[in-house]
DOZAFI-183168 format. One record per residue: residue in one letter; x, y, z of N, C-alpha, C in turn. Coordinates in pm, whole numbers, padded with zeros to 5 digits, always signed. Layout:
DOZAFI-183168
AXYZXYZXYZ
...
END
This chain:
DOZAFI-183168
M+07378+05959+14825+07359+05940+14969+07259+06042+15019
D+07157+05998+15083+07047+06086+15124+07075+06150+15259
V+07186+06228+15263+07226+06298+15385+07255+06443+15349
A+07202+06535+15428+07222+06678+15399+07359+06723+15450
N+07426+06799+15366+07555+06857+15403+07539+07008+15411
H+07579+07066+15522+07574+07211+15537+07713+07269+15520
Q+07721+07383+15453+07849+07444+15420+07843+07594+15444
F+07960+07652+15473+07975+07797+15467+08057+07828+15343
Q+07994+07900+15249+08058+07939+15125+08092+08088+15131
L+08199+08126+15061+08236+08266+15055+08143+08339+14960
A+08071+08438+15012+07973+08511+14931+08028+08643+14879
A+08126+08700+14949+08184+08828+14907+08323+08840+14967
R+08407+08919+14903+08541+08944+14955+08532+09043+15071
P+08577+09005+15189+08563+09096+15304+08646+09222+15289
V+08594+09329+15344+08669+09454+15360+08680+09475+15511
G+08802+09465+15562+08818+09465+15707+08781+09329+15763
L+08725+09329+15883+08684+09202+15944+08571+09138+15864
P+08574+09007+15845+08462+08940+15777+08332+08963+15852
K+08224+08988+15777+08094+09011+15838+07994+08908+15787
A+07876+08906+15845+07777+08802+15817+07745+08792+15668
T+07740+08906+15598+07703+08905+15456+07814+08852+15366
D+07932+08829+15422+08041+08771+15343+08028+08620+15331
W+07929+08563+15400+07910+08417+15400+07774+08378+15346
Q+07769+08264+15284+07643+08202+15244+07635+08065+15309
Y+07528+08041+15381+07506+07912+15445+07426+07825+15348
A+07486+07717+15302+07425+07635+15197+07397+07494+15247
E+07301+07429+15181+07268+07291+15211+07255+07212+15081
N+07319+07097+15075+07304+07009+14959+07325+06865+15004
L+07294+06772+14916+07307+06632+14949+07453+06587+14939
V+07490+06495+15026+07625+06441+15025+07641+06348+14905
P+07743+06370+14819+07763+06282+14703+07836+06153+14744
E+07837+06059+14654+07914+05935+14675+08060+05959+14633
P+08156+05902+14704+08295+05919+14664+08325+05845+14534
G+08414+05904+14454+08456+05842+14328+08579+05756+14348
D+08644+05719+14238+08764+05637+14245+08871+05706+14328
D+08932+05630+14420+09040+05678+14509+08996+05788+14603
E+08866+05808+14616+08816+05912+14705+08757+05852+14833
V+08747+05939+14934+08682+05901+15060+08578+06007+15095
L+08478+05964+15168+08379+06056+15223+08409+06069+15372
V+08427+06192+15418+08467+06217+15556+08357+06295+15628
K+08318+06244+15743+08231+06320+15833+08321+06407+15919
I+08309+06537+15905+08399+06628+15975+08357+06642+16121
L+08454+06630+16208+08431+06639+16351+08485+06768+16412
Y+08597+06816+16358+08659+06939+16408+08711+07020+16290
I+08692+07151+16296+08743+07242+16194+08847+07334+16259
S+08962+07345+16194+09069+07431+16242+09043+07575+16196
L+09053+07670+16288+09038+07811+16255+09175+07877+16267
D+09223+07929+16155+09360+07980+16148+09364+08119+16087
P+09457+08204+16132+09468+08339+16074+09485+08338+15923
A+09551+08235+15870+09574+08229+15725+09443+08232+15646
M+09334+08190+15707+09206+08187+15637+09165+08326+15589
R+09204+08429+15663+09168+08565+15622+09236+08601+15490
G+09363+08561+15475+09433+08588+15351+09375+08510+15234
W+09324+08390+15259+09266+08308+15153+09139+08369+15096
M+09079+08462+15169+08956+08526+15121+08984+08640+15024
N+09107+08687+15019+09142+08802+14935+09172+08758+14792
D+09134+08840+14698+09160+08812+14557+09289+08883+14516
G+09400+08818+14545+09529+08877+14512+09635+08771+14503
R+09752+08808+14452+09863+08715+14437+09912+08670+14573
S+09923+08540+14591+09969+08486+14718+10031+08350+14692
Y+10064+08280+14800+10126+08148+14787+10023+08041+14751
I+09895+08074+14753+09788+07981+14721+09674+08058+14656
A+09601+07995+14568+09490+08063+14501+09383+08102+14603
P+09318+08216+14582+09213+08256+14676+09092+08165+14666
V+09014+08159+14773+08886+08090+14769+08795+08165+14673
G+08730+08095+14583+08642+08161+14488+08508+08197+14550
I+08447+08301+14497+08312+08337+14542+08219+08221+14509
G+08142+08180+14609+08051+08067+14593+08112+07933+14628
E+08243+07931+14658+08310+07806+14696+08304+07785+14847
V+08313+07660+14887+08321+07628+15030+08447+07692+15087
M+08435+07755+15201+08551+07818+15263+08658+07714+15293
R+08780+07744+15251+08892+07653+15274+08926+07648+15423
A+08951+07528+15473+08992+07510+15612+09048+07371+15632
L+09144+07361+15721+09190+07230+15766+09086+07174+15861
A+09072+07043+15860+08972+06981+15946+09013+06837+15976
A+08950+06780+16077+08972+06640+16114+08837+06571+16119
G+08835+06446+16072+08708+06374+16072+08729+06225+16058
Q+08617+06156+16036+08618+06010+16026+08567+05967+15890
V+08636+05871+15829+08596+05817+15700+08469+05734+15716
I+08365+05768+15638+08241+05691+15646+08210+05616+15516
A+08289+05643+15413+08282+05565+15288+08416+05580+15219
S+08466+05470+15161+08600+05476+15102+08610+05396+14974
N+08673+05459+14875+08714+05390+14752+08865+05400+14736
H+08934+05416+14849+09080+05427+14846+09140+05307+14920
P+09237+05239+14860+09288+05115+14919+09355+05131+15054
A+09406+05251+15084+09480+05270+15208+09394+05323+15323
L+09268+05351+15295+09182+05409+15397+09054+05328+15408
A+09018+05296+15533+08899+05215+15557+08795+05296+15633
V+08670+05253+15623+08563+05314+15702+08602+05306+15850
G+08589+05414+15918+08626+05420+16059+08759+05487+16084
D+08845+05498+15980+08973+05566+15997+08950+05715+16021
H+09042+05777+16092+09038+05922+16116+09145+05990+16031
V+09111+06104+15974+09202+06173+15884+09197+06324+15909
T+09301+06391+15863+09303+06538+15860+09336+06582+15719
G+09298+06704+15685+09329+06758+15553+09252+06887+15529
L+09270+06942+15409+09196+07062+15370+09055+07020+15328
L+08969+07005+15425+08835+06950+15402+08728+07058+15392
G+08758+07179+15436+08664+07289+15420+08568+07306+15537
V+08499+07420+15535+08403+07452+15640+08268+07393+15600
Q+08252+07266+15631+08131+07192+15598+08121+07070+15689
E+08009+07003+15684+07987+06888+15773+08040+06757+15715
Y+08043+06747+15582+08094+06629+15512+08183+06676+15398
A+08284+06595+15366+08373+06633+15257+08413+06510+15176
I+08418+06528+15044+08475+06428+14954+08620+06469+14930
A+08714+06375+14948+08855+06407+14929+08926+06291+14864
N+09028+06322+14786+09115+06217+14734+09191+06158+14852
G+09196+06027+14858+09261+05962+14971+09407+05997+14986
N+09472+06038+14876+09613+06076+14883+09631+06217+14938
A+09522+06291+14949+09530+06431+14993+09497+06449+15141
V+09470+06340+15210+09443+06346+15353+09548+06262+15426
M+09561+06289+15556+09659+06215+15637+09586+06135+15744
K+09614+06006+15750+09554+05921+15852+09619+05951+15986
V+09537+05965+16091+09587+05994+16225+09525+05896+16323
D+09587+05883+16438+09541+05788+16540+09491+05863+16663
P+09360+05868+16686+09307+05940+16802+09339+05872+16935
Q+09394+05750+16930+09437+05684+17054+09571+05741+17103
L+09649+05796+17010+09778+05852+17047+09766+05998+17092
A+09673+06071+17031+09648+06211+17069+09507+06247+17026
P+09438+06332+17101+09303+06375+17061+09305+06442+16924
L+09196+06429+16850+09191+06486+16715+09228+06635+16710
P+09181+06719+16804+09219+06861+16794+09370+06885+16800
V+09444+06796+16865+09589+06812+16870+09651+06797+16732
Y+09588+06713+16647+09638+06696+16510+09608+06818+16423
L+09526+06909+16472+09502+07035+16404+09586+07148+16463
G+09654+07118+16574+09735+07217+16644+09880+07178+16648
T+09924+07131+16763+10066+07102+16783+10119+06997+16688
L+10039+06895+16656+10082+06791+16563+10028+06816+16422
G+09983+06937+16397+09930+06973+16266+10002+07092+16208
M+09932+07166+16124+09994+07279+16054+10056+07383+16148
P+09988+07426+16256+10052+07525+16344+10181+07475+16407
G+10181+07349+16452+10301+07294+16512+10415+07284+16412
M+10383+07241+16290+10485+07232+16185+10539+07371+16150
T+10452+07469+16151+10493+07607+16124+10593+07653+16228
A+10562+07627+16355+10653+07666+16462+10786+07591+16452
Y+10778+07462+16428+10897+07376+16427+10994+07415+16316
F+10946+07419+16194+11035+07447+16082+11072+07595+16073
G+10978+07683+16105+11010+07825+16100+11118+07862+16201
L+11105+07809+16323+11204+07841+16425+11337+07772+16398
L+11334+07641+16374+11458+07565+16366+11531+07584+16233
D+11459+07590+16123+11525+07601+15992+11561+07746+15956
I+11475+07839+15995+11499+07978+15957+11557+08058+16074
G+11501+08040+16193+11553+08111+16310+11688+08059+16356
R+11709+07929+16341+11836+07865+16377+11885+07906+16515
P+11805+07884+16618+11846+07925+16753+11961+07840+16805
S+12048+07904+16881+12158+07836+16949+12140+07852+17099
E+12196+07761+17174+12186+07769+17319+12238+07903+17368
G+12159+07967+17455+12196+08097+17508+12140+08214+17430
D+12083+08191+17312+12022+08298+17234+11900+08355+17307
T+11872+08482+17279+11748+08543+17324+11648+08538+17209
V+11537+08470+17232+11433+08451+17131+11307+08524+17175
V+11250+08604+17087+11123+08672+17113+11019+08617+17018
V+10901+08591+17073+10790+08535+16995+10667+08622+17016
S+10605+08667+16907+10478+08740+16920+10362+08642+16906
C+10242+08685+16945+10127+08594+16954+10167+08470+17034
A+10236+08496+17144+10299+08388+17219+10200+08292+17282
A+10076+08335+17301+09975+08248+17360+09891+08179+17254
G+09928+08197+17127+09853+08135+17019+09906+07999+16981
A+09845+07939+16880+09877+07802+16842+10020+07787+16792
V+10067+07882+16711+10203+07876+16657+10304+07931+16757
G+10275+08049+16810+10370+08113+16900+10400+08034+17025
G+10297+07972+17081+10317+07894+17202+10411+07777+17181
V+10398+07712+17066+10485+07599+17034+10626+07647+17001
A+10637+07755+16923+10768+07808+16886+10849+07845+17011
G+10784+07910+17105+10854+07948+17227+10899+07828+17309
Q+10814+07727+17317+10852+07607+17392+10969+07534+17326
I+10970+07530+17193+11082+07465+17124+11211+07543+17149
A+11201+07675+17148+11320+07756+17176+11374+07726+17317
K+11286+07708+17414+11329+07672+17549+11398+07535+17548
L+11342+07441+17472+11403+07308+17464+11544+07315+17405
K+11570+07417+17325+11701+07435+17263+11794+07519+17350
G+11752+07551+17472+11840+07621+17564+11842+07771+17550
C+11737+07829+17494+11732+07974+17473+11658+08045+17586
R+11684+08174+17598+11602+08261+17682+11487+08308+17593
V+11364+08292+17639+11248+08318+17555+11158+08424+17617
V+11125+08525+17538+11034+08631+17579+10913+08628+17486
G+10796+08619+17545+10674+08615+17466+10599+08747+17472
I+10542+08786+17360+10456+08906+17353+10314+08857+17331
A+10222+08899+17418+10083+08854+17411+09992+08966+17458
G+09863+08949+17433+09766+09052+17466+09694+09027+17597
G+09734+09096+17702+09666+09083+17831+09752+09014+17936
A+09729+09050+18062+09807+08995+18172+09787+08844+18185
E+09666+08796+18161+09638+08653+18177+09715+08571+18074
K+09721+08618+17951+09797+08546+17850+09946+08548+17881
C+09996+08659+17932+10136+08665+17971+10165+08569+18086
R+10072+08560+18181+10088+08464+18291+10093+08323+18235
Y+10007+08293+18139+10001+08160+18079+10133+08122+18013
V+10190+08212+17934+10313+08175+17863+10430+08158+17958
V+10431+08231+18068+10541+08218+18163+10520+08099+18257
E+10404+08094+18320+10382+07993+18424+10350+07855+18368
E+10281+07849+18255+10242+07718+18202+10332+07671+18087
L+10377+07762+18002+10459+07722+17889+10608+07733+17917
G+10644+07801+18026+10784+07806+18064+10867+07916+18002
F+10803+08016+17939+10879+08130+17887+10948+08202+18004
D+11054+08274+17974+11126+08347+18079+11059+08479+18115
A+10986+08537+18022+10918+08664+18048+10804+08681+17949
G+10706+08761+17989+10594+08793+17901+10576+08943+17894
I+10547+08994+17777+10522+09137+17756+10378+09154+17710
D+10301+09234+17783+10162+09260+17750+10154+09381+17658
Y+10134+09355+17528+10134+09468+17434+10015+09560+17454
K+09913+09512+17524+09796+09597+17549+09818+09690+17668
G+09909+09654+17757+09927+09734+17878+10068+09784+17902
E+10161+09754+17811+10300+09795+17830+10353+09864+17706
D+10459+09941+17726+10536+09996+17615+10625+09882+17566
V+10594+09827+17449+10664+09708+17402+10813+09736+17382
G+10848+09850+17325+10989+09882+17303+11066+09887+17434
A+11011+09954+17533+11077+09964+17663+11088+09827+17730
A+10983+09746+17719+10985+09613+17779+11088+09523+17711
L+11103+09536+17580+11203+09458+17509+11344+09496+17554
R+11367+09624+17574+11499+09667+17621+11527+09614+17761
E+11421+09605+17842+11437+09553+17978+11466+09404+17978
H+11388+09328+17902+11398+09182+17906+11504+09126+17811
C+11550+09208+17718+11650+09161+17621+11766+09261+17618
P+11837+09277+17730+11941+09381+17737+12055+09362+17637
G+12077+09240+17594+12182+09215+17495+12132+09212+17353
G+12006+09248+17334+11945+09245+17202+11874+09113+17175
I+11805+09106+17063+11723+08991+17025+11795+08914+16915
D+11823+08787+16942+11893+08704+16843+11798+08645+16740
V+11679+08603+16785+11580+08545+16695+11444+08604+16729
Y+11375+08651+16627+11237+08698+16647+11145+08618+16557
F+11047+08553+16617+10946+08477+16543+10821+08565+16537
D+10794+08621+16419+10690+08723+16406+10559+08666+16352
N+10454+08685+16428+10320+08645+16386+10226+08764+16367
V+10274+08886+16395+10181+09000+16401+10213+09115+16306
G+10340+09142+16278+10373+09256+16194+10347+09388+16264
G+10333+09495+16186+10294+09625+16238+10390+09685+16339
E+10335+09751+16441+10413+09824+16538+10505+09733+16620
I+10460+09612+16648+10542+09522+16727+10666+09479+16649
L+10650+09452+16521+10767+09420+16438+10865+09535+16440
D+10817+09659+16428+10906+09775+16433+10981+09783+16565
A+10910+09757+16675+10974+09763+16807+11084+09659+16820
V+11059+09540+16766+11161+09435+16772+11281+09471+16685
L+11257+09520+16565+11367+09557+16476+11460+09660+16540
A+11405+09743+16625+11486+09845+16693+11573+09786+16803
N+11553+09658+16835+11626+09595+16946+11699+09468+16905
L+11738+09458+16780+11805+09339+16731+11950+09331+16779
A+11997+09208+16798+12138+09183+16822+12209+09166+16688
R+12339+09166+16691+12416+09147+16568+12390+09006+16514
N+12374+08995+16383+12347+08869+16314+12213+08806+16354
A+12119+08889+16394+11986+08839+16432+11913+08781+16311
R+11821+08689+16342+11735+08630+16239+11590+08662+16271
V+11521+08725+16178+11379+08758+16194+11300+08664+16104
V+11211+08587+16165+11130+08489+16094+10991+08548+16071
I+10955+08570+15946+10823+08625+15916+10726+08510+15889
C+10644+08482+15989+10545+08375+15979+10408+08430+15940
G+10372+08545+15997+10241+08603+15969+10236+08747+16014
A+10122+08811+15992+10105+08952+16028+09959+08977+16064
I+09912+08910+16169+09770+08912+16199+09718+09053+16231
S+09806+09142+16276+09761+09279+16305+09725+09355+16178
Q+09765+09301+16062+09745+09372+15935+09641+09309+15844
Y+09595+09189+15877+09510+09115+15783+09377+09184+15753
N+09324+09258+15848+09195+09322+15827+09208+09473+15808
A+09330+09519+15779+09353+09662+15759+09280+09710+15635
I+09206+09817+15648+09130+09873+15536+09217+09962+15448
D+09315+10028+15509+09398+10124+15437+09528+10064+15384
G+09536+09932+15381+09658+09867+15333+09751+09829+15447
M+09838+09735+15419+09930+09687+15522+10038+09790+15552
R+10076+09794+15679+10185+09880+15723+10314+09799+15721
G+10412+09847+15647+10541+09779+15641+10634+09829+15749
P+10747+09761+15771+10840+09800+15878+10913+09929+15846
S+10913+10023+15940+10985+10148+15921+11128+10139+15974
N+11154+10038+16058+11288+10022+16116+11371+09917+16042
Y+11344+09895+15915+11411+09787+15845+11561+09810+15830
M+11609+09935+15840+11753+09959+15829+11831+09896+15943
S+11761+09857+16049+11826+09785+16157+11884+09653+16108
L+11826+09597+16002+11878+09474+15943+12019+09498+15889
L+12039+09612+15826+12171+09647+15772+12270+09673+15885
V+12229+09757+15979+12319+09796+16088+12365+09676+16169
N+12274+09579+16190+12304+09465+16275+12343+09339+16197
H+12364+09354+16066+12400+09239+15982+12297+09127+16002
A+12171+09166+16010+12062+09072+16041+11990+09031+15912
S+11908+08929+15925+11828+08883+15811+11682+08874+15850
M+11594+08893+15752+11450+08879+15773+11397+08791+15660
T+11339+08676+15696+11300+08576+15598+11157+08532+15620
G+11079+08533+15513+10943+08480+15520+10940+08336+15473
F+10836+08265+15515+10823+08125+15473+10678+08082+15477
V+10649+07975+15406+10517+07912+15408+10539+07767+15446
V+10465+07719+15544+10492+07587+15600+10473+07475+15498
S+10388+07496+15398+10368+07391+15299+10495+07357+15222
D+10593+07448+15223+10721+07420+15159+10793+07304+15227
Y+10753+07274+15349+10819+07168+15427+10736+07039+15428
G+10639+07029+15339+10549+06914+15339+10620+06780+15339
A+10730+06770+15265+10803+06643+15256+10871+06606+15387
R+10880+06703+15480+10949+06677+15607+10854+06676+15727
Y+10723+06678+15701+10627+06682+15811+10646+06564+15907
A+10675+06446+15852+10692+06329+15939+10806+06349+16037
E+10912+06414+15991+11027+06444+16078+10984+06532+16196
G+10916+06641+16166+10871+06730+16271+10769+06664+16362
G+10677+06588+16301+10574+06521+16380+10631+06421+16477
R+10732+06346+16435+10793+06246+16524+10857+06313+16645
E+10935+06418+16621+11005+06480+16732+10908+06549+16828
M+10807+06617+16774+10712+06685+16862+10625+06585+16938
A+10591+06473+16875+10515+06369+16945+10596+06313+17061
E+10727+06297+17040+10814+06250+17148+10818+06352+17262
W+10828+06479+17228+10829+06583+17331+10696+06586+17408
L+10585+06571+17336+10454+06567+17403+10445+06449+17498
A+10486+06332+17451+10477+06211+17533+10563+06221+17657
A+10676+06291+17645+10768+06305+17757+10731+06422+17850
G+10626+06496+17815+10586+06610+17895+10673+06732+17878
K+10756+06733+17773+10844+06847+17747+10776+06956+17665
L+10664+06923+17604+10590+07016+17518+10443+07009+17556
K+10382+07125+17577+10241+07131+17614+10158+07176+17495
S+10040+07116+17483+09948+07150+17375+09817+07198+17436
R+09770+07312+17390+09643+07365+17442+09550+07395+17327
E+09428+07344+17337+09326+07368+17235+09210+07447+17297
D+09169+07548+17227+09054+07632+17266+08939+07588+17177
I+08848+07509+17232+08746+07443+17149+08610+07511+17165
A+08559+07563+17054+08424+07618+17048+08333+07512+16988
E+08203+07523+17011+08110+07421+16961+07999+07483+16878
G+07954+07406+16778+07840+07446+16696+07879+07494+16559
F+07848+07416+16456+07886+07451+16320+07833+07589+16281
D+07713+07622+16324+07654+07749+16284+07722+07870+16347
T+07810+07847+16445+07881+07959+16507+08007+07998+16431
F+08037+07930+16320+08163+07953+16250+08195+08100+16225
P+08105+08183+16166+08143+08322+16137+08188+08399+16260
D+08117+08382+16371+08153+08454+16493+08277+08395+16559
T+08289+08262+16556+08405+08198+16618+08533+08237+16546
L+08528+08247+16413+08645+08287+16337+08696+08424+16381
L+08605+08514+16412+08643+08650+16452+08722+08651+16583
R+08706+08549+16664+08780+08544+16791+08931+08550+16766
L+08976+08494+16654+09118+08499+16620+09169+08642+16610
F+09092+08726+16543+09136+08860+16512+09107+08959+16625
K+09032+08914+16723+09006+08995+16842+09094+08951+16958
G+09178+08850+16934+09269+08802+17038+09199+08733+17153
E+09087+08669+17125+09007+08610+17233+09040+08464+17260
N+09127+08403+17179+09160+08262+17200+09296+08249+17268
T+09312+08139+17342+09441+08101+17396+09470+07961+17348
G+09582+07941+17281+09611+07812+17221+09543+07799+17085
K+09526+07676+17041+09472+07648+16908+09319+07660+16908
L+09265+07746+16825+09120+07762+16814+09065+07658+16719
V+08970+07578+16770+08911+07468+16695+08760+07473+16712
L+08687+07445+16604+08541+07439+16610+08497+07295+16608
K+08426+07254+16712+08373+07118+16721+08234+07113+16661
L+08212+07018+16571+08080+07005+16508+07991+06912+16590
END
């Protein structure tokens, strides 16, 4: 196929925040799809904190992106050529398609979606991996009960915003931790949280004691570091701590900081459990159905922060780690 495909390939393993020299901008011709494969024109690329971990050469839940390989990323696009019986030209799909303009994928490795039911960026957010992360992490691991006090960090982000809203739907008191007064206003006034704590302008430990006088029953952690320590110091008996991510630590040069208040788990008979959303792949349809119903009924809000321009990828990705996005960060091609 005589069409140029542009890609961002990993050129070096980042130390700290990814920089321009960690990327190689490449151009090559789009190949023809093989048996059971489809050719997808990518329309939106999902930018997620997990991408930073995928750049590291170390043991993890998934193999690292290789030097010289297209950067791994979830994306949504339209099928423009198909050799797969279940997918036709014109269908829209999501999957791990990479940071590029066109992708060849096995038809069984992508999911067909309907842009008439929800805009494509929503399938990369609330109805995609971030939404599934919030849904299964909170409900399966956090196990909130009506009346519980639930605290969520990165509360204005793609995962945290959904997790907090689900906790409210389950009858919980929800406190969100976010960076800046505007983000705290957003989680309270628009997402319906009961309180917001600005970690940039408040003493988080003192604010947690104020807003959670009976202790914290469930903590959904997206940040790690000092905020995790502050929460551990304020746990209720039999609390559940859900370890989803640690964005405050991903670009640390001197190594990750672990929790110093972990003995609170012993004192409070609490648990701290990590998870990876891909473990729930067989149940995605279950989560998708319920969240789609909540969206349709106006019980769940979805917000996408959409940047434009494929060539802006390196700078747009950094917005995640600078806390500059509200809701799901998506790059429109």
